[in-house]
Structure formats: C-alpha cells, structure tokens
C-alpha positions in Angstrom: 24.4 -13.9 -34.8 26.5 -10.9 -33.7 29.5 -11.6 -31.6 31.5 -9.6 -29.1 34.5 -10.1 -27.1 34.2 -9.5 -23.5 36.6 -9.7 -20.9 38.5 -13.0 -19.7 39.1 -13.6 -23.7 35.7 -15.2 -24.0 33.2 -14.2 -27.0 29.8 -13.6 -25.8 26.8 -14.5 -28.7 23.8 -12.5 -29.3 21.1 -12.9 -31.7 19.9 -9.9 -33.6 16.3 -10.6 -32.4 17.7 -10.4 -28.6 19.5 -7.1 -29.8 16.3 -5.5 -31.0 14.5 -6.2 -28.2 13.7 -3.9 -25.1 16.2 -5.2 -22.8 19.6 -7.4 -22.9 21.3 -8.3 -20.1 23.8 -10.1 -20.1 27.6 -10.3 -18.6 30.1 -13.9 -19.1 27.1 -15.7 -20.4 25.0 -14.9 -16.9 21.6 -12.5 -16.5 21.6 -9.5 -14.9 19.2 -7.3 -13.4 17.1 -4.8 -14.7 17.9 -1.4 -15.0 15.2 -0.1 -12.4 16.8 -1.7 -9.7 20.1 -2.3 -10.9 21.6 0.3 -8.0 20.4 -2.4 -5.3 22.3 -5.6 -6.6 25.7 -6.3 -6.3 26.9 -5.1 -9.9 27.3 -1.0 -9.6 27.6 -0.5 -13.5 25.2 -0.1 -16.0 26.0 -0.1 -20.0 23.7 0.9 -22.6 25.3 0.8 -26.2 23.9 1.0 -29.6 26.2 -1.4 -31.9 24.6 -0.4 -35.6 21.9 1.3 -36.7 18.4 0.2 -34.6 20.3 -2.4 -32.3 21.2 -2.1 -29.0 22.4 -3.7 -25.9 22.2 -3.3 -22.2 24.2 -5.6 -19.5 25.3 -4.8 -16.3 28.9 -4.6 -14.3 31.2 -3.8 -11.8 34.4 -2.3 -13.2 35.2 -0.4 -16.2 36.7 -3.6 -17.9 33.4 -5.0 -18.0 32.3 -2.5 -21.1 35.1 -1.3 -22.9 35.0 -3.7 -25.3 31.6 -3.6 -26.3 32.0 0.5 -26.2 34.7 -0.1 -28.9 32.9 -1.6 -31.5 29.6 0.4 -30.9 28.3 3.6 -32.4 27.3 5.2 -29.8 27.4 4.0 -25.5 26.2 5.5 -21.8 27.7 3.5 -18.8 26.4 5.0 -15.6 28.2 3.9 -11.9 27.0 4.5 -8.6 30.1 4.5 -6.1 30.8 4.2 -3.0 33.2 7.2 -2.9 33.1 9.4 -5.8 35.9 11.3 -4.6 38.4 8.9 -5.1 37.0 6.0 -7.4 36.2 8.6 -10.1 39.1 9.7 -11.0 40.4 5.7 -11.5 36.8 5.1 -13.7 37.3 8.1 -15.4 40.9 7.2 -16.5 39.8 3.6 -17.6 37.3 5.2 -20.2 40.0 7.0 -21.7 39.3 10.6 -19.8 42.0 12.8 -18.4 42.5 11.6 -14.5 42.2 15.1 -13.1 38.7 16.1 -15.2 36.6 14.7 -12.2 38.3 16.6 -9.7 38.0 19.6 -11.5 34.3 19.1 -11.3 34.1 18.3 -8.5 36.2 21.7 -7.0 32.7 23.2 -8.6 29.9 24.8 -6.5 26.8 22.8 -7.4 27.5 22.4 -10.9 30.2 23.0 -13.3 31.2 23.2 -17.4 34.4 22.3 -18.2 35.4 21.8 -22.1 38.7 20.3 -23.0 38.3 20.2 -27.3 38.3 16.5 -27.5 36.8 15.7 -24.0 33.9 17.2 -21.5 32.6 17.4 -18.2 30.0 18.3 -16.3 28.9 18.3 -12.6 25.4 18.5 -12.1 23.6 19.1 -8.3 21.4 15.6 -7.6 19.3 16.8 -5.0 17.9 14.4 -2.3 15.0 15.6 0.4 14.9 14.2 3.8 12.3 15.7 5.7 13.5 19.5 6.3 17.1 18.5 5.2 17.9 19.2 1.6 20.8 16.8 0.9 22.9 18.0 -2.5 25.3 15.6 -4.1 27.7 15.8 -7.4 26.4 13.9 -10.3 29.6 13.7 -12.8 29.3 13.6 -16.8 31.8 12.6 -18.7 31.3 13.3 -22.6 33.6 12.4 -25.6 33.2 11.5 -29.3 30.6 8.2 -29.1 30.3 8.0 -25.5 28.6 9.8 -22.2 30.0 8.0 -19.0 27.7 9.3 -15.8 28.5 8.8 -12.1 26.6 9.6 -8.8 27.0 8.6 -5.1 24.7 5.4 -4.0 23.3 7.9 -1.6 21.4 9.4 -4.2 19.1 7.3 -6.9 19.5 9.1 -10.4 18.8 8.1 -14.0 16.9 5.1 -12.6 14.2 5.6 -15.4 16.5 6.3 -18.3 18.2 3.1 -17.5 15.4 1.4 -18.1 14.5 2.9 -21.4 17.8 3.8 -22.7 17.7 0.9 -25.2 15.0 2.3 -26.9 16.0 5.4 -26.9 19.1 4.7 -28.7 17.1 2.8 -31.2 14.7 5.5 -31.7 17.4 7.7 -32.6 17.4 9.4 -36.5 19.1 7.1 -38.8 20.2 10.5 -41.0 21.3 12.1 -37.8 25.3 13.0 -37.3 27.3 11.7 -34.3 27.1 15.0 -32.7 23.3 15.2 -32.7 23.1 11.7 -31.4 25.6 12.2 -28.7 23.8 15.9 -27.6 19.9 14.1 -28.0 21.4 11.6 -25.2 23.0 14.3 -23.1 19.9 16.6 -23.0 17.7 13.8 -22.1 20.2 12.6 -19.1 19.8 16.5 -17.9 16.3 16.8 -18.4 15.5 13.5 -16.0 18.2 14.7 -13.4 16.3 17.9 -13.3 13.1 16.6 -13.0 14.3 14.3 -10.6 15.4 17.4 -8.2 12.0 19.2 -9.1 10.1 15.7 -7.6 11.5 17.0 -4.1 10.3 20.8 -4.3 6.9 19.4 -4.2 8.0 17.6 -0.7 8.7 20.5 0.6 5.3 22.5 -1.0 3.7 19.4 1.5 6.1 20.3 4.2 4.9 23.7 3.5 1.3 23.1 4.0 1.4 21.0 7.0 3.3 24.3 8.8 0.4 26.5 7.8 -1.8 24.3 9.4 -0.2 24.6 12.2 -0.1 28.5 12.4 -3.8 28.4 12.0 -3.6 26.5 15.4 -3.2 29.8 18.3 -1.7 27.1 21.2 1.1 25.7 18.7 4.7 26.3 20.5 6.2 29.2 19.1 9.6 28.1 19.0 8.7 25.0 16.9 6.9 27.4 14.7 9.9 29.5 13.8 12.5 26.5 13.7 10.0 24.8 10.9 9.6 27.9 9.0 13.6 28.7 8.8 14.4 24.9 8.0 12.1 25.4 5.0 13.0 28.5 4.2 17.1 27.1 4.1 15.8 24.2 1.9 14.1 27.0 -0.6 17.3 29.1 -0.6 20.1 26.0 -0.9 17.5 24.6 -3.9 17.4 27.8 -5.5 21.1 27.6 -5.4 21.0 24.0 -7.2 18.8 25.5 -9.7 20.7 29.0 -10.7 23.8 26.6 -11.1 22.1 24.3 -13.7 21.0 27.2 -15.5 24.5 28.3 -15.9 25.4 24.5 -17.4 22.7 25.2 -19.6 23.3 28.6 -21.3 27.0 27.2 -21.5 25.6 24.1 -23.4 22.5 26.3 -25.5 24.5 27.7 -28.4 26.7 24.7 -29.1 30.2 26.3 -28.8 31.8 23.1 -27.3 33.0 20.7 -30.0 31.5 18.0 -28.9 28.4 19.5 -28.6 26.4 19.5 -32.1 25.2 23.3 -33.7 22.2 21.7 -34.9 19.9 24.8 -34.4 17.2 21.5 -33.5 18.8 19.8 -31.2 20.1 23.1 -29.5 16.3 24.4 -29.0 15.8 21.1 -27.2 18.6 22.7 -24.3 16.5 25.9 -24.4 13.6 24.2 -23.5 15.2 23.0 -20.6 16.7 25.9 -19.7 13.0 27.7 -19.6 11.9 24.7 -17.4 14.3 25.7 -14.9 13.5 29.5 -15.0 9.9 27.8 -14.1 11.2 26.1 -11.2 12.9 28.8 -9.8 9.7 31.0 -10.3 8.0 28.5 -8.2 10.4 28.3 -5.9 10.7 32.1 -5.3 7.0 32.1 -5.4 6.9 29.6 -2.3 9.6 31.7 -0.7 7.0 34.8 -0.7 4.7 32.4 0.6 6.6 31.6 3.3 8.0 34.7 4.2 4.3 36.0 4.8 4.4 33.3 7.3 7.2 34.7 9.2 5.0 37.9 9.2 2.2 36.1 10.4 4.0 34.7 13.1 5.5 38.2 14.4 2.2 39.1 14.4 0.9 36.7 16.6 4.1 37.5 19.2 3.5 40.5 19.0 -0.3 40.3 20.0 0.9 37.7 22.7 3.0 40.1 24.3 0.5 43.0 24.0 -2.3 41.2 26.0 0.6 39.9 28.3 1.7 43.6 28.8 -1.7 45.1 29.2 -2.9 42.3 32.1 0.8 43.6 33.5 0.1 47.1 33.5 -3.4 46.5 34.9 -2.1 44.3 38.0 0.6 46.7 38.2 -2.4 49.4 38.5 -4.5 48.1 40.8 -1.4 47.2 43.4 -0.4 50.5 43.2 -3.8 51.7 44.4 -4.0 49.5 46.8 -0.7 49.7 48.6 -1.2 53.8 48.6 -4.3 53.1 50.5 -2.6 51.0 52.7 0.7 53.0 53.2 -0.5 56.1 54.1 -2.8 55.4 57.2 -0.4 52.7 58.6 2.3 55.7 58.7 0.5 57.9 60.3 -1.3 55.7 62.7 2.7 54.9 63.5 3.0 58.6 63.7 0.4 58.9 66.3 1.0 56.2 68.2 4.4 57.5 68.7 3.3 61.0 69.1 0.5 61.2 70.8 -0.1 57.6 72.9 -3.6 57.9 71.0 -5.0 59.1 74.1 -9.0 59.5 74.0 -9.3 63.3 73.8 -7.0 62.7 70.4 -8.4 59.5 69.0 -11.4 61.2 67.0 -9.0 63.5 65.7 -6.7 60.8 64.6 -9.4 58.6 62.8 -10.8 61.9 61.4 -7.1 62.3 60.1 -6.8 58.8 58.7 -9.9 58.5 56.9 -9.2 61.8 55.0 -5.8 60.9 54.1 -6.6 57.7 52.8 -9.4 58.9 50.8 -7.1 61.9 49.4 -3.7 59.7 48.9 -5.9 56.7 46.9 -7.3 58.8 44.8 -4.4 60.7 43.7 -3.0 57.1 43.4 -5.8 56.4 41.4 -5.8 59.2 39.2 -1.8 59.8 38.6 -2.3 55.8 37.0 -5.1 56.6 35.0 -3.2 59.8 33.3 0.7 58.1 32.9 -0.3 54.5 32.6 -1.7 54.2 28.8 -3.4 50.4 28.5 -3.8 49.5 24.7 -7.3 47.6 24.0 -6.6 44.2 21.8 -10.2 43.1 20.5 -10.6 39.6 21.0 -10.9 37.9 17.6 -7.0 39.1 17.8 -6.3 37.2 20.9 -8.0 34.2 19.3 -6.4 34.2 15.9 
C-alpha cells in the first residue's frame, strides 16, 4: 500500500497493483475521466507521475494545488493544463509549480516558437496548428521544464497531447532504470515535441485535400475566376503560415540537439532522437514547399485561362468593329453625297443618271478602301478551339 498526502490534509491510498495498471484516476477518493477525453470534462489539468521505478499514477484536477503534493514525492512528473486565457492564467500556473513568474510572458512574446534557458529552469513555446477549412490558426504550446517536472499549457481552442495523456503512464514505466534523471526528462520532452509536430502535420494533409478539390475546380472552364483566385490565395497563405511554424520549430530543435542546456542530457543516443525530430521537420518543410510549387503552377494555369479568354473576347470585339467600320463606310458615303446632290442640283431628271452613277461608284470605292484598311491595320489572332475549351 502506497500513501500520498493530497490537498485538504487527506491521505490517499493506492495499492501497488493499481499503481502498475495502465491508468489510475483519482482525486479526493473520486474517479476522474480518462486522458483521451479529459479536455472535455470539468477538470482542466492532468498529471502523470513516476512515483518509483515501474510505478506510476495518473489523475486529473482543476488547480495546480491538486498536483503539488504528489509531484514533490515523485521521481518524474508531467502536468498538462488547458486554459481559457493562457496569457493571464499561464503566469499563475507556472508560479505555483515553482517557475519564475515572468517565464511564460517571455515565451509568449516570441514569434510562433521560442527557446528560453535559465539554468535551473527552461521554457519552450511551440506552435500548435489548427486548420478550419482554408483558415489556419496557430496557438502557443508552452513547455516548462525543471529538474524532475515538465509542465505543458495550451489553449482550450486546440486539442494537444491527447495521445500522450492516454499513454504517459505506460511511457514512464518503460523508461530504463539505468537512465539518469536528465535522460528521462529529455526523453519525455522529445515525446511531447514529437506528438505536437505529428498533430501539426495532420493539418498539412487537410490543406493537400483542399488543393486536390481546387484542381478539380480548375478543370471546369466555367468555374468563376474570382472564386478560383481567392481559393488559391487562401491555400497559399495557409501554406506560408504553416512553413513559418515549421521553420520556427526547427530553430527550437537546433537549440536542443546539442544538449547545451543544463537540464537537457548530453547522452548522444538520446540527443540523436532530437536530430531525428529535426529531420522529420525538414521533410515536412520539403513537402510544404513542393505543394507550394504545385499551387504556383495552378496560378500559371489560371493566368493562362484569363489570357485565353481575354484574347477570345478581344478577337470577337475586333471582328465586330471591322464589320461595323465597313458597313458604316458603305452607308456614310452615299448618304453624304445624296445630301449634297439633293441640295445642289435638286435631283433634276437630266442629272439623276449621273447622281446614281456617282453614288454607286463612290460607295463601292469607299467600302473597298475601308475593307482594305481594316485588313491591313487590324490583326486578329486565331485561337485554336482546344485552347478555348480548356
């Protein structure tokens, strides 16, 4: 029987057999929800602690005070909080766990991702990506680290570390007994960063699916050009935002990969796992850049459609203007001469034949001259039917 002193001066007893089970959920002798749905319940925090080698405990709570007593007696602990307002609540939560009250504010002032090493404590901010259709939103994931504790905080607007919350107790039990406390702490940090990156990568797949639907829209020549252009811009903007988060995440991994921080292990085998995370982020960057190139080709196709349609419209307008010019000339010249002859000669019978002859000759000459000038000056570019249909 293992006994823990919890808040409100009560002793909480758990059998060793229960400690070795996959999950133990207790708070003040009451069961709590599982790690995979704790975000949806009233408790907004979850704690997983390695109380001794091979023995773990997992439970939920609504305040840091619910976890402090067990954290103090544990070999290694992880606490995750989902907050309504990370800017205001983050400093209070960090201070109760013994971190500097300005650490969270410093991290939140960074751009997408930040690394802050203060010797006895360390803070990391990573981007937590959430895609809502063509809109990509980025939330901060705060990771606070000291000797035997990792505290993570994020907004309730984004689901994060749900899988790790489900299997964290098993992960802690499987840590090698011979590993140092720095090794264990670094391994748990790597696991947290890996899950956050994997969750972000899922949203890139959603963007790719939207890009595939857009390609289907481009096939239809009747698709509204303004709608297509707007969708391409929104996907392109989402990709640029996602690439920014990847580059900033890579900067944080480069700050960790050599083990320069006192809290991070210098074990080459453990640090190699951070190198693998960096390689995975680089692959994601390559995929994102490739998709950006595909979208750029889509923009070129759209521009070609615009040019073809404008050229077809220009040819039609030029053809109409050509015939209007010819017809206008054919009507204008005889009308003008008829007006002059009617005024000058009164169209007497002896001059009627000459008037008609002059009208006919002048009309034919003027029409021919107008047609000759249009054919010489107006250039109509022929567009193949296949291009128009495409």
